N, C-alpha and C positions, 0 to 999 in steps of 0.2 A: 504493500500500500504506500510505499515511498513515492512522493510526488516527483522527485528528481529522477527516479528509476522509470516511472511511467512516461515522463517527458522524453527520456533517452530512447525508450522502446518505440514511442511514436515517431521520433526522428528516423530511427532505423527502418521502420515500416515505410515511411514516406520515401526514404532514399531508394528503396528497391521496388517501389510501387509499379513504375513503368515496365520494368523487366518482368515482374510478377504477372502483370496484366498481359504482356505479350505472350508469355508461356501459357497462361490460362486460355488465351484466345486460340493458340495453336492446338492445345488439347481439345478444345471445343470443336475446332474445324475438323480434326481427325475423326471425332465421333460422328459429326454430321456426314462426312464423306462415307462413313460406314453405314449410314442410313438411320442413325439414332436421332431421336428428337432433341432439338436444341432449346434450352431455356435461357441461353445467353450466359455471358460471364457476369458475375455479380460481385460488387464490392460491399462488404459488410461495414456499415457506417456507425452502428451502435457499438456495444461492447465487442471488443476484438477477440479473436481466437488466439490463445497463448502461443500455440505452436507456429502460428504465422507471424506473430509479432516479435517473438524472442529469437529471431534469426538475423544473421548478418549476411544475408543472401536473398535472392528472389525466392519466394515461397508461394505455393498454391495448395488449395484443398480440392481434390477431384471428387465430385459426386458422380458415382457410376450408375446409380439407379436407386429405386426405392423398394425395400423388401416388403413394404405394405401393399405394393402393386404387383399382383400375381405374375403378369408377364415379365416384369423386371426381375422379380425374384427367381423365376425359372431361368432367365437369361444369365443372371449373375451366378447361379449355381451350376450352369452348364460349362463343360470344358471349352466349347466353342466361344461362348460369351467371355469367359475369362481370358482366353487367348486373344480375342479381338480387342478387348479393353487394354490388355498389357501391350499389345502391338501398337494400338493407337497412341498410348501415352509414350512409348518408346520413340515412335516416329515424330511426335511433337517435340520431344526433348532433342532429338537429332536436328530437327529444323531450327529449334531455338538456338542451339549451339552454333549452327552455321550462320544464323542471322546475327548473333552477338559476338562471335569469336572469329568468324570466317571459316572457310573449309581448311582441311589439313594441308592442302596443296598451296594455300595462300600464306601459311605460317612458315617461319624459318626455324 
């Protein structure tokens, strides 16, 4: 509850917001290309999520579906669904790295 600590955490969150948003958008695009429903990338403006705020790097929370929705639950429990979700996230991370760091051939 230290106000100084909260202020520092907020500054870290803001520092990496653009990169976090870029990564989240890329994950969302990968899901959409796979045919999943898009609810868009959201920024939580009320109380923050600790694991997203207490980082010194870009961070996102990926919502892969809702277990209260039977078709989502079936998809999330299936091997095919788990493979697709993992592949989508991996592809987004690769795209993010290329966008922010350049390709391996561009680095020395």
